[in-house]
All heavy atoms as TSV, in Angstrom:
chain	resi	resn	atom	element	x	y	z
A	1	MET	N	N	138.789	69.834	140.627
A	1	MET	CA	C	138.376	70.833	139.668
A	1	MET	C	C	139.636	71.548	139.245
A	1	MET	O	O	140.398	71.983	140.081
A	1	MET	CB	C	137.395	71.807	140.306
A	1	MET	CG	C	136.861	72.724	139.269
A	1	MET	SD	S	136.273	74.357	139.810
A	1	MET	CE	C	137.276	74.781	141.134
A	2	ARG	N	N	139.820	71.611	137.939
A	2	ARG	CA	C	141.044	72.306	137.450
A	2	ARG	C	C	140.951	73.815	137.484
A	2	ARG	O	O	141.752	74.451	137.978
A	2	ARG	CB	C	141.385	71.840	136.024
A	2	ARG	CG	C	141.679	70.308	135.969
A	2	ARG	CD	C	142.214	69.865	134.657
A	2	ARG	NE	N	141.905	70.656	133.512
A	2	ARG	CZ	C	141.130	70.265	132.535
A	2	ARG	NH1	N	140.563	69.056	132.539
A	2	ARG	NH2	N	140.914	71.018	131.488
A	3	HIS	N	N	139.836	74.316	136.887
A	3	HIS	CA	C	139.599	75.777	136.988
A	3	HIS	C	C	138.116	76.092	136.605
A	3	HIS	O	O	137.408	75.143	136.210
A	3	HIS	CB	C	140.583	76.497	136.078
A	3	HIS	CG	C	140.458	76.247	134.606
A	3	HIS	ND1	N	141.013	75.173	133.986
A	3	HIS	CD2	C	139.750	76.913	133.637
A	3	HIS	CE1	C	140.722	75.161	132.721
A	3	HIS	NE2	N	139.971	76.244	132.443
A	4	HIS	N	N	137.755	77.337	136.637
A	4	HIS	CA	C	136.453	77.748	136.301
A	4	HIS	C	C	136.455	79.051	135.453
A	4	HIS	O	O	137.429	79.710	135.436
A	4	HIS	CB	C	135.575	77.957	137.582
A	4	HIS	CG	C	136.052	79.137	138.407
A	4	HIS	ND1	N	136.980	78.979	139.404
A	4	HIS	CD2	C	135.750	80.424	138.369
A	4	HIS	CE1	C	137.255	80.156	139.935
A	4	HIS	NE2	N	136.525	81.069	139.304
A	5	GLN	N	N	135.317	79.255	134.803
A	5	GLN	CA	C	135.113	80.501	133.971
A	5	GLN	C	C	133.736	81.078	134.432
A	5	GLN	O	O	132.754	80.347	134.522
A	5	GLN	CB	C	135.062	80.211	132.543
A	5	GLN	CG	C	136.342	79.721	131.952
A	5	GLN	CD	C	136.152	79.384	130.473
A	5	GLN	OE1	O	135.494	78.369	130.211
A	5	GLN	NE2	N	136.672	80.188	129.550
A	6	LEU	N	N	133.763	82.326	134.733
A	6	LEU	CA	C	132.561	83.027	135.100
A	6	LEU	C	C	131.979	83.641	133.767
A	6	LEU	O	O	132.654	84.548	133.206
A	6	LEU	CB	C	132.781	84.089	136.171
A	6	LEU	CG	C	131.620	84.845	136.693
A	6	LEU	CD1	C	130.557	83.877	137.258
A	6	LEU	CD2	C	132.035	85.800	137.720
A	7	LEU	N	N	130.862	83.223	133.265
A	7	LEU	CA	C	130.308	83.580	132.026
A	7	LEU	C	C	128.915	84.296	132.199
A	7	LEU	O	O	127.933	83.845	131.672
A	7	LEU	CB	C	130.140	82.362	131.073
A	7	LEU	CG	C	131.388	81.506	130.927
A	7	LEU	CD1	C	131.029	80.276	130.227
A	7	LEU	CD2	C	132.405	82.357	130.092
A	8	GLY	N	N	128.914	85.292	133.007
A	8	GLY	CA	C	127.670	86.011	133.293
A	8	GLY	C	C	126.771	85.159	134.140
A	8	GLY	O	O	127.099	84.910	135.356
A	9	ASN	N	N	125.695	84.678	133.619
A	9	ASN	CA	C	124.749	83.930	134.422
A	9	ASN	C	C	125.096	82.416	134.540
A	9	ASN	O	O	124.322	81.645	135.083
A	9	ASN	CB	C	123.280	84.118	133.947
A	9	ASN	CG	C	123.095	83.521	132.563
A	9	ASN	OD1	O	124.079	83.332	131.795
A	9	ASN	ND2	N	121.812	83.282	132.165
A	10	VAL	N	N	126.224	82.067	133.972
A	10	VAL	CA	C	126.687	80.630	133.990
A	10	VAL	C	C	128.116	80.542	134.517
A	10	VAL	O	O	128.939	81.388	134.194
A	10	VAL	CB	C	126.606	80.028	132.544
A	10	VAL	CG1	C	127.259	78.661	132.501
A	10	VAL	CG2	C	125.191	79.969	132.040
A	11	ILE	N	N	128.346	79.550	135.319
A	11	ILE	CA	C	129.710	79.246	135.791
A	11	ILE	C	C	130.076	77.934	135.041
A	11	ILE	O	O	129.343	76.944	135.139
A	11	ILE	CB	C	129.829	79.049	137.271
A	11	ILE	CG1	C	129.381	80.273	138.041
A	11	ILE	CG2	C	131.268	78.618	137.679
A	11	ILE	CD1	C	129.221	80.104	139.554
A	12	ARG	N	N	131.210	77.944	134.378
A	12	ARG	CA	C	131.723	76.743	133.676
A	12	ARG	C	C	132.879	76.228	134.429
A	12	ARG	O	O	133.933	76.852	134.624
A	12	ARG	CB	C	132.109	77.057	132.244
A	12	ARG	CG	C	132.761	75.840	131.515
A	12	ARG	CD	C	132.811	76.036	130.043
A	12	ARG	NE	N	131.377	76.078	129.521
A	12	ARG	CZ	C	131.022	76.721	128.379
A	12	ARG	NH1	N	131.967	77.276	127.625
A	12	ARG	NH2	N	129.801	76.653	128.016
A	13	TYR	N	N	132.724	74.988	134.946
A	13	TYR	CA	C	133.777	74.347	135.704
A	13	TYR	C	C	134.428	73.307	134.819
A	13	TYR	O	O	133.766	72.586	134.079
A	13	TYR	CB	C	133.228	73.595	136.964
A	13	TYR	CG	C	132.831	74.543	138.035
A	13	TYR	CD1	C	131.496	74.757	138.308
A	13	TYR	CD2	C	133.774	75.157	138.869
A	13	TYR	CE1	C	131.113	75.642	139.369
A	13	TYR	CE2	C	133.430	75.997	139.909
A	13	TYR	CZ	C	132.073	76.233	140.092
A	13	TYR	OH	O	131.733	77.017	141.139
A	14	HIS	N	N	135.762	73.279	134.813
A	14	HIS	CA	C	136.543	72.221	134.096
A	14	HIS	C	C	137.085	71.271	135.147
A	14	HIS	O	O	137.844	71.690	136.013
A	14	HIS	CB	C	137.717	72.887	133.325
A	14	HIS	CG	C	137.261	73.875	132.286
A	14	HIS	ND1	N	137.298	73.594	130.998
A	14	HIS	CD2	C	136.786	75.107	132.387
A	14	HIS	CE1	C	136.811	74.604	130.238
A	14	HIS	NE2	N	136.489	75.546	131.121
A	15	VAL	N	N	136.653	70.027	135.031
A	15	VAL	CA	C	137.003	69.017	136.023
A	15	VAL	C	C	137.628	67.793	135.313
A	15	VAL	O	O	137.355	67.511	134.128
A	15	VAL	CB	C	135.803	68.632	136.842
A	15	VAL	CG1	C	135.267	69.813	137.655
A	15	VAL	CG2	C	134.756	67.934	136.088
A	16	THR	N	N	138.361	66.987	136.037
A	16	THR	CA	C	138.783	65.716	135.599
A	16	THR	C	C	138.224	64.662	136.597
A	16	THR	O	O	138.377	64.815	137.767
A	16	THR	CB	C	140.374	65.654	135.600
A	16	THR	OG1	O	140.830	66.646	134.767
A	16	THR	CG2	C	140.840	64.307	135.174
A	17	ALA	N	N	137.530	63.681	136.002
A	17	ALA	CA	C	136.931	62.635	136.810
A	17	ALA	C	C	137.250	61.297	136.163
A	17	ALA	O	O	136.912	61.088	135.044
A	17	ALA	CB	C	135.436	62.793	136.904
A	18	GLN	N	N	137.939	60.420	136.883
A	18	GLN	CA	C	138.277	59.080	136.453
A	18	GLN	C	C	138.983	59.153	135.057
A	18	GLN	O	O	138.711	58.379	134.155
A	18	GLN	CB	C	137.094	58.149	136.371
A	18	GLN	CG	C	136.466	57.925	137.700
A	18	GLN	CD	C	135.290	56.986	137.712
A	18	GLN	OE1	O	134.837	56.546	136.660
A	18	GLN	NE2	N	134.861	56.606	138.884
A	19	GLY	N	N	139.919	60.125	134.888
A	19	GLY	CA	C	140.719	60.266	133.685
A	19	GLY	C	C	140.014	60.946	132.541
A	19	GLY	O	O	140.550	61.130	131.480
A	20	CYS	N	N	138.753	61.407	132.732
A	20	CYS	CA	C	138.008	62.105	131.701
A	20	CYS	C	C	137.884	63.606	132.015
A	20	CYS	O	O	137.661	63.960	133.168
A	20	CYS	CB	C	136.576	61.593	131.584
A	20	CYS	SG	S	136.521	59.878	131.092
A	21	ASP	N	N	138.171	64.431	130.985
A	21	ASP	CA	C	138.006	65.872	131.163
A	21	ASP	C	C	136.537	66.263	130.859
A	21	ASP	O	O	135.994	65.880	129.826
A	21	ASP	CB	C	138.936	66.597	130.208
A	21	ASP	CG	C	140.358	66.406	130.598
A	21	ASP	OD1	O	140.677	66.269	131.826
A	21	ASP	OD2	O	141.273	66.349	129.701
A	22	LEU	N	N	135.983	66.990	131.800
A	22	LEU	CA	C	134.558	67.390	131.695
A	22	LEU	C	C	134.440	68.895	131.776
A	22	LEU	O	O	135.171	69.508	132.532
A	22	LEU	CB	C	133.681	66.719	132.743
A	22	LEU	CG	C	133.713	65.200	132.860
A	22	LEU	CD1	C	132.993	64.809	134.108
A	22	LEU	CD2	C	133.064	64.639	131.588
A	23	MET	N	N	133.477	69.493	131.091
A	23	MET	CA	C	133.071	70.876	131.338
A	23	MET	C	C	131.619	70.834	131.829
A	23	MET	O	O	130.743	70.201	131.252
A	23	MET	CB	C	133.079	71.636	130.041
A	23	MET	CG	C	134.507	72.013	129.616
A	23	MET	SD	S	134.482	73.211	128.235
A	23	MET	CE	C	133.550	72.437	126.982
A	24	LEU	N	N	131.437	71.470	132.958
A	24	LEU	CA	C	130.140	71.499	133.668
A	24	LEU	C	C	129.613	72.936	133.742
A	24	LEU	O	O	130.308	73.797	134.263
A	24	LEU	CB	C	130.217	70.859	135.059
A	24	LEU	CG	C	130.857	69.530	135.129
A	24	LEU	CD1	C	131.089	69.116	136.601
A	24	LEU	CD2	C	130.027	68.494	134.457
A	25	ASP	N	N	128.442	73.209	133.227
A	25	ASP	CA	C	127.853	74.542	133.280
A	25	ASP	C	C	126.787	74.516	134.359
A	25	ASP	O	O	125.878	73.670	134.357
A	25	ASP	CB	C	127.202	74.952	131.926
A	25	ASP	CG	C	128.282	75.184	130.864
A	25	ASP	OD1	O	129.410	75.407	131.240
A	25	ASP	OD2	O	127.841	75.253	129.698
A	26	LEU	N	N	126.829	75.441	135.255
A	26	LEU	CA	C	125.845	75.654	136.340
A	26	LEU	C	C	125.365	77.048	136.303
A	26	LEU	O	O	126.137	77.980	135.940
A	26	LEU	CB	C	126.517	75.368	137.704
A	26	LEU	CG	C	127.128	74.003	137.904
A	26	LEU	CD1	C	127.829	73.955	139.267
A	26	LEU	CD2	C	126.034	72.930	137.853
A	27	LEU	N	N	124.057	77.297	136.680
A	27	LEU	CA	C	123.575	78.634	136.838
A	27	LEU	C	C	124.388	79.373	137.894
A	27	LEU	O	O	124.636	78.815	138.987
A	27	LEU	CB	C	122.134	78.649	137.187
A	27	LEU	CG	C	121.190	78.168	136.038
A	27	LEU	CD1	C	119.732	78.169	136.539
A	27	LEU	CD2	C	121.332	79.034	134.805
A	28	ASN	N	N	124.707	80.587	137.662
A	28	ASN	CA	C	125.423	81.464	138.584
A	28	ASN	C	C	124.439	82.093	139.490
A	28	ASN	O	O	123.839	83.143	139.160
A	28	ASN	CB	C	126.264	82.497	137.844
A	28	ASN	CG	C	127.036	83.395	138.743
A	28	ASN	OD1	O	127.069	83.174	139.954
A	28	ASN	ND2	N	127.578	84.397	138.211
A	29	ARG	N	N	124.246	81.581	140.592
A	29	ARG	CA	C	123.316	82.199	141.619
A	29	ARG	C	C	123.999	83.225	142.495
A	29	ARG	O	O	123.382	84.130	142.945
A	29	ARG	CB	C	122.732	81.067	142.505
A	29	ARG	CG	C	121.929	80.029	141.631
A	29	ARG	CD	C	121.110	79.109	142.498
A	29	ARG	NE	N	120.627	77.999	141.761
A	29	ARG	CZ	C	119.571	78.041	140.897
A	29	ARG	NH1	N	118.868	79.116	140.728
A	29	ARG	NH2	N	119.146	76.928	140.253
A	30	SER	N	N	125.347	83.086	142.625
A	30	SER	CA	C	126.108	84.054	143.367
A	30	SER	C	C	127.557	83.753	143.124
A	30	SER	O	O	128.010	82.654	143.393
A	30	SER	CB	C	125.776	84.034	144.887
A	30	SER	OG	O	126.696	84.812	145.605
A	31	SER	N	N	128.317	84.789	142.712
A	31	SER	CA	C	129.744	84.537	142.482
A	31	SER	C	C	130.494	84.293	143.779
A	31	SER	O	O	131.585	83.907	143.804
A	31	SER	CB	C	130.373	85.731	141.732
A	31	SER	OG	O	130.224	86.911	142.458
A	32	ALA	N	N	129.816	84.558	144.875
A	32	ALA	CA	C	130.453	84.290	146.186
A	32	ALA	C	C	130.600	82.820	146.443
A	32	ALA	O	O	131.356	82.361	147.331
A	32	ALA	CB	C	129.594	84.931	147.301
A	33	THR	N	N	129.919	81.966	145.703
A	33	THR	CA	C	129.975	80.514	145.836
A	33	THR	C	C	130.942	79.844	144.900
A	33	THR	O	O	130.904	78.661	144.791
A	33	THR	CB	C	128.591	79.925	145.752
A	33	THR	OG1	O	128.084	80.160	144.417
A	33	THR	CG2	C	127.637	80.442	146.810
A	34	LEU	N	N	131.752	80.653	144.144
A	34	LEU	CA	C	132.700	80.003	143.260
A	34	LEU	C	C	133.735	79.097	143.974
A	34	LEU	O	O	134.200	79.497	145.066
A	34	LEU	CB	C	133.491	81.112	142.543
A	34	LEU	CG	C	132.826	81.917	141.433
A	34	LEU	CD1	C	133.723	83.018	140.902
A	34	LEU	CD2	C	132.325	80.983	140.317
A	35	LEU	N	N	133.927	77.952	143.443
A	35	LEU	CA	C	134.884	77.071	144.030
A	35	LEU	C	C	136.298	77.492	143.635
A	35	LEU	O	O	136.507	77.879	142.502
A	35	LEU	CB	C	134.633	75.645	143.629
A	35	LEU	CG	C	133.311	75.036	144.061
A	35	LEU	CD1	C	133.059	73.732	143.353
A	35	LEU	CD2	C	133.258	74.852	145.535
A	36	PRO	N	N	137.296	77.416	144.521
A	36	PRO	CA	C	138.652	77.801	144.147
A	36	PRO	C	C	139.269	76.726	143.172
A	36	PRO	O	O	138.877	75.524	143.208
A	36	PRO	CB	C	139.407	77.785	145.463
A	36	PRO	CG	C	138.633	76.904	146.316
A	36	PRO	CD	C	137.190	76.957	145.894
A	37	ASN	N	N	140.184	77.206	142.332
A	37	ASN	CA	C	140.884	76.279	141.484
A	37	ASN	C	C	141.552	75.228	142.263
A	37	ASN	O	O	142.086	75.491	143.326
A	37	ASN	CB	C	141.937	77.030	140.630
A	37	ASN	CG	C	141.270	77.889	139.604
A	37	ASN	OD1	O	140.101	77.802	139.287
A	37	ASN	ND2	N	142.033	78.885	139.111
A	38	GLY	N	N	141.524	73.977	141.843
A	38	GLY	CA	C	142.144	72.824	142.524
A	38	GLY	C	C	141.267	72.219	143.596
A	38	GLY	O	O	141.715	71.260	144.185
A	39	ALA	N	N	140.101	72.699	143.802
A	39	ALA	CA	C	139.177	72.133	144.831
A	39	ALA	C	C	138.755	70.698	144.436
A	39	ALA	O	O	138.616	70.408	143.293
A	39	ALA	CB	C	137.908	73.000	144.962
A	40	VAL	N	N	138.666	69.866	145.482
A	40	VAL	CA	C	138.199	68.539	145.239
A	40	VAL	C	C	136.659	68.563	145.445
A	40	VAL	O	O	136.171	69.126	146.399
A	40	VAL	CB	C	138.836	67.568	146.323
A	40	VAL	CG1	C	138.240	66.196	146.194
A	40	VAL	CG2	C	140.350	67.542	146.149
A	41	VAL	N	N	135.986	68.056	144.481
A	41	VAL	CA	C	134.480	68.126	144.462
A	41	VAL	C	C	133.930	66.665	144.276
A	41	VAL	O	O	134.571	65.800	143.648
A	41	VAL	CB	C	133.986	69.081	143.366
A	41	VAL	CG1	C	134.445	70.465	143.648
A	41	VAL	CG2	C	134.390	68.604	141.995
A	42	ASP	N	N	132.708	66.533	144.747
A	42	ASP	CA	C	131.941	65.337	144.455
A	42	ASP	C	C	130.934	65.723	143.328
A	42	ASP	O	O	130.339	66.800	143.413
A	42	ASP	CB	C	131.129	64.858	145.658
A	42	ASP	CG	C	132.002	64.332	146.735
A	42	ASP	OD1	O	133.003	63.629	146.405
A	42	ASP	OD2	O	131.682	64.549	147.993
A	43	LEU	N	N	130.800	64.901	142.323
A	43	LEU	CA	C	129.879	65.134	141.234
A	43	LEU	C	C	128.614	64.336	141.444
A	43	LEU	O	O	128.674	63.096	141.506
A	43	LEU	CB	C	130.503	64.834	139.871
A	43	LEU	CG	C	131.751	65.581	139.519
A	43	LEU	CD1	C	132.309	65.077	138.183
A	43	LEU	CD2	C	131.506	67.091	139.487
A	44	LEU	N	N	127.463	65.017	141.597
A	44	LEU	CA	C	126.161	64.365	141.690
A	44	LEU	C	C	125.250	64.873	140.534
A	44	LEU	O	O	125.262	66.071	140.315
A	44	LEU	CB	C	125.555	64.741	143.014
A	44	LEU	CG	C	126.395	64.290	144.248
A	44	LEU	CD1	C	125.710	64.953	145.528
A	44	LEU	CD2	C	126.533	62.814	144.341
A	45	PHE	N	N	124.640	64.016	139.860
A	45	PHE	CA	C	123.841	64.370	138.664
A	45	PHE	C	C	122.414	63.909	138.784
A	45	PHE	O	O	122.151	62.828	139.340
A	45	PHE	CB	C	124.440	63.751	137.419
A	45	PHE	CG	C	125.866	64.108	137.143
A	45	PHE	CD1	C	126.886	63.283	137.463
A	45	PHE	CD2	C	126.122	65.366	136.479
A	45	PHE	CE1	C	128.210	63.683	137.161
A	45	PHE	CE2	C	127.385	65.715	136.217
A	45	PHE	CZ	C	128.457	64.873	136.520
A	46	ASN	N	N	121.516	64.752	138.252
A	46	ASN	CA	C	120.171	64.337	138.054
A	46	ASN	C	C	120.074	63.842	136.615
A	46	ASN	O	O	120.222	64.644	135.702
A	46	ASN	CB	C	119.217	65.499	138.258
A	46	ASN	CG	C	117.778	65.156	137.978
A	46	ASN	OD1	O	117.493	64.105	137.333
A	46	ASN	ND2	N	116.846	65.883	138.509
A	47	TRP	N	N	120.047	62.498	136.405
A	47	TRP	CA	C	120.194	61.953	135.042
A	47	TRP	C	C	119.155	62.505	134.094
A	47	TRP	O	O	119.412	62.568	132.886
A	47	TRP	CB	C	120.074	60.447	135.088
A	47	TRP	CG	C	121.304	59.814	135.784
A	47	TRP	CD1	C	121.305	59.328	137.075
A	47	TRP	CD2	C	122.593	59.662	135.234
A	47	TRP	NE1	N	122.589	58.884	137.335
A	47	TRP	CE2	C	123.418	59.116	136.252
A	47	TRP	CE3	C	123.123	59.941	134.025
A	47	TRP	CZ2	C	124.694	58.788	136.039
A	47	TRP	CZ3	C	124.483	59.663	133.853
A	47	TRP	CH2	C	125.262	59.089	134.822
A	48	ASP	N	N	117.991	62.927	134.581
A	48	ASP	CA	C	116.938	63.514	133.734
A	48	ASP	C	C	117.348	64.885	133.204
A	48	ASP	O	O	116.725	65.323	132.187
A	48	ASP	CB	C	115.605	63.611	134.457
A	48	ASP	CG	C	115.069	62.261	134.838
A	48	ASP	OD1	O	115.326	61.276	134.107
A	48	ASP	OD2	O	114.371	62.145	135.916
A	49	GLU	N	N	118.318	65.522	133.741
A	49	GLU	CA	C	118.698	66.929	133.377
A	49	GLU	C	C	119.952	66.965	132.574
A	49	GLU	O	O	120.415	68.079	132.157
A	49	GLU	CB	C	118.746	67.790	134.566
A	49	GLU	CG	C	117.442	68.029	135.259
A	49	GLU	CD	C	117.487	68.970	136.397
A	49	GLU	OE1	O	118.518	69.560	136.644
A	49	GLU	OE2	O	116.446	69.079	137.143
A	50	LEU	N	N	120.667	65.803	132.338
A	50	LEU	CA	C	121.923	65.803	131.608
A	50	LEU	C	C	121.704	66.048	130.093
A	50	LEU	O	O	120.746	65.507	129.525
A	50	LEU	CB	C	122.626	64.500	131.820
A	50	LEU	CG	C	123.221	64.208	133.226
A	50	LEU	CD1	C	123.885	62.909	133.216
A	50	LEU	CD2	C	124.228	65.333	133.596
A	51	GLN	N	N	122.579	66.863	129.531
A	51	GLN	CA	C	122.524	67.152	128.096
A	51	GLN	C	C	123.893	66.950	127.530
A	51	GLN	O	O	124.803	67.640	127.954
A	51	GLN	CB	C	122.041	68.556	127.795
A	51	GLN	CG	C	120.609	68.806	128.232
A	51	GLN	CD	C	119.562	68.061	127.400
A	51	GLN	OE1	O	119.749	67.921	126.204
A	51	GLN	NE2	N	118.536	67.481	128.048
A	52	GLU	N	N	124.088	66.042	126.595
A	52	GLU	CA	C	125.381	65.818	125.964
A	52	GLU	C	C	125.558	66.923	124.908
A	52	GLU	O	O	124.596	67.154	124.102
A	52	GLU	CB	C	125.502	64.446	125.373
A	52	GLU	CG	C	126.800	64.210	124.683
A	52	GLU	CD	C	126.914	62.841	124.164
A	52	GLU	OE1	O	126.106	61.957	124.428
A	52	GLU	OE2	O	127.914	62.641	123.379
A	53	VAL	N	N	126.727	67.485	124.858
A	53	VAL	CA	C	126.976	68.479	123.850
A	53	VAL	C	C	128.262	68.034	123.074
A	53	VAL	O	O	129.280	67.818	123.685
A	53	VAL	CB	C	127.226	69.935	124.421
A	53	VAL	CG1	C	127.574	70.905	123.354
A	53	VAL	CG2	C	126.012	70.334	125.273
A	54	ALA	N	N	128.156	67.859	121.838
A	54	ALA	CA	C	129.265	67.315	121.022
A	54	ALA	C	C	130.061	68.453	120.474
A	54	ALA	O	O	129.652	69.533	120.286
A	54	ALA	CB	C	128.769	66.477	119.915
């Protein structure tokens, strides 16, 4: 994970996966769970909940 933005009730993570830059928005349930910049993460998706934004 490159970095994150705290946007009120949403946390936006900027990640690079297999050479692709991605922005991932997650509900902010607690700012205590923010991942530090540079953290290595595993990405798991529920395919039924993915929304492409152009």
